[in-house]
C-alpha positions as CSV (number, residue, x, y, z in Angstrom):
1,X,-18.8,-0.7,-22.1
2,X,-18.4,-3.3,-25.2
3,X,-18.5,-6.9,-23.4
4,X,-14.9,-7.7,-25.0
5,X,-12.5,-9.3,-23.1
6,X,-9.2,-7.9,-22.2
7,X,-6.2,-9.4,-21.9
8,X,-3.5,-7.2,-20.3
9,X,-2.2,-8.7,-16.7
10,X,-1.5,-12.1,-17.7
11,X,-4.2,-12.7,-14.7
12,X,-7.4,-14.1,-15.7
13,X,-9.3,-12.4,-12.4
14,X,-7.6,-9.0,-13.4
15,X,-8.3,-9.2,-17.0
16,X,-11.5,-10.1,-15.9
17,X,-12.4,-6.9,-13.5
18,X,-10.9,-4.7,-16.2
19,X,-13.3,-5.8,-19.4
20,X,-16.6,-5.7,-16.4
21,X,-15.7,-2.2,-15.0
22,X,-14.7,0.4,-16.7
23,X,-13.8,2.2,-13.5
24,X,-11.5,-0.6,-13.0
25,X,-9.9,0.1,-16.6
26,X,-9.7,3.7,-15.7
27,X,-7.7,3.3,-12.3
28,X,-5.5,1.0,-14.2
29,X,-4.7,3.6,-16.4
30,X,-3.7,6.3,-13.8
31,X,-1.8,3.7,-11.7
32,X,0.2,3.2,-15.3
33,X,3.4,5.5,-14.0
34,X,6.7,4.1,-12.8
35,X,5.4,0.5,-12.6
36,X,5.1,-2.7,-15.0
37,X,2.3,-2.6,-16.9
38,X,0.6,-5.5,-15.8
39,X,1.1,-4.1,-12.2
40,X,-0.6,-1.3,-12.9
41,X,-3.4,-2.9,-14.4
42,X,-3.8,-6.0,-11.9
43,X,-4.1,-3.7,-9.1
44,X,-7.7,-2.5,-9.8
45,X,-8.9,-6.3,-8.8
46,X,-6.5,-6.1,-5.9
47,X,-8.1,-2.7,-3.9
48,X,-11.4,-4.2,-5.5
49,X,-10.7,-7.7,-2.8
50,X,-9.3,-5.1,0.0
51,X,-12.9,-2.8,-0.5
52,X,-15.2,-5.9,0.2
53,X,-14.8,-7.9,-2.8
54,X,-17.9,-7.2,-4.3
55,X,-17.9,-5.8,-7.7
56,X,-18.2,-3.2,-9.6
57,X,-15.7,-0.6,-7.7
58,X,-18.1,2.1,-7.0
59,X,-16.1,5.8,-7.6
60,X,-18.6,8.2,-5.0
61,X,-17.7,5.4,-2.4
62,X,-14.4,5.3,-2.7
63,X,-14.4,9.3,-3.3
64,X,-15.7,9.6,0.1
65,X,-13.9,7.5,1.8
66,X,-11.5,8.7,4.7
67,X,-8.5,9.6,2.6
68,X,-5.5,7.9,5.1
69,X,-8.0,4.6,5.5
70,X,-7.5,4.7,1.1
71,X,-4.1,5.1,1.4
72,X,-3.4,2.7,3.9
73,X,-5.3,-0.3,1.5
74,X,-3.1,1.0,-1.0
75,X,0.3,0.6,1.1
76,X,-1.3,-3.2,2.4
77,X,1.4,-5.3,1.5
78,X,1.8,-6.5,-1.9
79,X,1.7,-2.3,-2.2
80,X,-0.9,-1.5,-4.7
81,X,1.5,1.0,-6.3
82,X,5.4,2.0,-6.1
83,X,4.0,5.4,-4.8
84,X,0.8,4.1,-2.1
85,X,0.6,7.2,-1.2
86,X,0.5,9.5,-3.7
87,X,-1.5,7.0,-5.6
88,X,-4.2,6.9,-3.3
89,X,-5.0,10.4,-3.6
90,X,-4.7,10.3,-7.3
91,X,-7.4,7.5,-7.6
92,X,-9.7,9.7,-5.4
93,X,-9.6,12.6,-7.0
94,X,-10.3,11.1,-10.1
95,X,-13.4,8.8,-8.8
96,X,-14.8,12.5,-6.9
97,X,-14.9,14.1,-10.4
98,X,-16.7,10.7,-12.1
99,X,-19.1,11.2,-9.1
100,X,-20.2,14.7,-9.3
101,X,-19.4,15.1,-13.0
102,X,-20.7,11.4,-14.8
103,X,-23.5,10.3,-13.0
104,X,-21.0,7.8,-10.9
105,X,-20.4,6.2,-14.7
106,X,-17.2,6.7,-15.7
107,X,-18.0,5.0,-19.1
108,X,-19.9,8.1,-19.1
109,X,-16.5,10.2,-20.1
110,X,-16.7,8.2,-23.3
111,X,-19.7,7.8,-24.0
112,X,-21.8,9.9,-26.7
113,X,-18.5,11.8,-27.2
114,X,-18.8,13.0,-30.4
115,X,-14.9,13.5,-31.9
116,X,-11.5,12.7,-30.9
117,X,-10.5,15.5,-29.5
118,X,-14.0,15.8,-27.5
119,X,-13.0,12.5,-25.7
120,X,-9.2,13.5,-25.4
121,X,-9.9,17.2,-23.4
122,X,-12.7,14.9,-21.1
123,X,-9.6,12.2,-20.6
124,X,-6.9,15.4,-20.4
125,X,-9.0,16.8,-17.6
126,X,-8.9,14.0,-15.3
127,X,-6.3,14.7,-12.6
128,X,-3.2,12.9,-13.3
129,X,-4.2,12.7,-16.9
130,X,-1.7,14.1,-18.7
131,X,-1.3,14.4,-22.7
132,X,0.7,11.5,-22.8
133,X,-1.7,9.4,-20.5
134,X,-5.0,10.8,-22.6
135,X,-3.9,9.8,-25.4
136,X,-3.0,5.7,-25.2
137,X,-6.2,5.7,-22.6
138,X,-8.6,6.8,-25.7
139,X,-5.8,4.6,-27.8
140,X,-7.2,1.9,-26.0
141,X,-10.8,2.6,-25.9
142,X,-10.6,2.7,-29.7
143,X,-8.4,-0.1,-30.7
144,X,-10.1,-2.6,-28.4
145,X,-13.1,-1.1,-27.0
146,X,-14.4,0.1,-30.0
147,X,-14.7,3.9,-28.9
148,X,-14.3,5.2,-32.5
149,X,-15.4,8.6,-32.3
150,X,-14.5,10.8,-35.4
151,X,-10.8,11.1,-35.5
152,X,-9.7,9.0,-32.6
153,X,-6.9,7.4,-34.5
154,X,-5.6,10.6,-36.0
155,X,-5.4,12.5,-32.1
156,X,-4.1,9.9,-30.3
157,X,-0.9,9.3,-32.6
158,X,1.2,7.6,-32.1
159,X,-1.0,5.1,-30.3
160,X,-2.8,4.9,-32.0
161,X,-1.7,3.6,-35.5
162,X,-2.2,0.1,-36.9
163,X,0.5,-2.4,-35.9
164,X,2.1,-0.1,-33.3
165,X,3.7,-1.3,-30.2
166,X,4.1,1.3,-27.7
167,X,1.5,0.7,-25.0
168,X,-0.8,-1.0,-22.7
169,X,-3.5,-0.5,-26.0
170,X,-1.6,-2.4,-27.9
171,X,-1.6,-5.6,-25.6
172,X,-3.8,-8.2,-26.1
173,X,-1.8,-11.6,-25.2
174,X,1.6,-12.6,-23.3
175,X,3.2,-12.2,-26.7
176,X,2.2,-8.6,-27.6
177,X,3.0,-7.4,-23.6
178,X,7.0,-9.0,-24.2
179,X,7.0,-6.5,-27.7
180,X,5.5,-3.5,-25.4
181,X,8.2,-4.5,-22.9
182,X,11.0,-4.3,-25.5
183,X,9.7,-1.4,-27.6
184,X,9.5,1.3,-24.1
185,X,13.1,-0.6,-23.2
186,X,14.6,0.1,-26.7
187,X,12.8,3.8,-26.8
188,X,14.2,4.6,-23.2
189,X,17.5,3.7,-24.4
190,X,17.4,5.7,-27.5
191,X,16.5,8.7,-25.2
192,X,19.0,7.5,-22.4
193,X,22.5,7.7,-25.7
194,X,20.7,11.2,-26.7
195,X,20.7,12.7,-23.1
196,X,24.1,11.2,-22.8
197,X,25.7,12.5,-26.6
198,X,23.8,15.7,-25.8
199,X,25.4,16.8,-22.3
200,X,28.8,15.1,-23.6
201,X,28.4,18.7,-26.2
């Protein structure tokens, strides 16, 4: 993975972990639902600390842990996620795939992919990665880490679009984080209004 400093969480230590550890970045994406983006992506640094603090995170070691022990680590206050039990299980499942299928290297998922379709297919195959999450992560890899197999921007539409403010892929500063948050809020309000109008028909 290119040594490019990411600026997602607003916390230098958490961002440094994301920048140097591909598994931490992937776990941040796993956790990025139903909690603020900066919380999701700062939790891998907290997880690393709770596992002993010596990086990088090790997928095989996490996969081999007693599931209840990992849940307890996720539940420790402040909890790593709003739903620590289910998300600990999801992180462990992703780590198992990385350990078993990718030689215990998270970046082997995207290194050497020949096309955007191949990259997206690999990401979609990960536990908990639906179409949207796979597209957002692929857009993040393309926009900020120079992982750009042929057709990556097309398969990540709309998240790969130049100048968008839709997801973590577009966050490079506190200002862009605020923009993404405002866009997401506006889209949510629009969807809510649309649903309300449909219900009233």
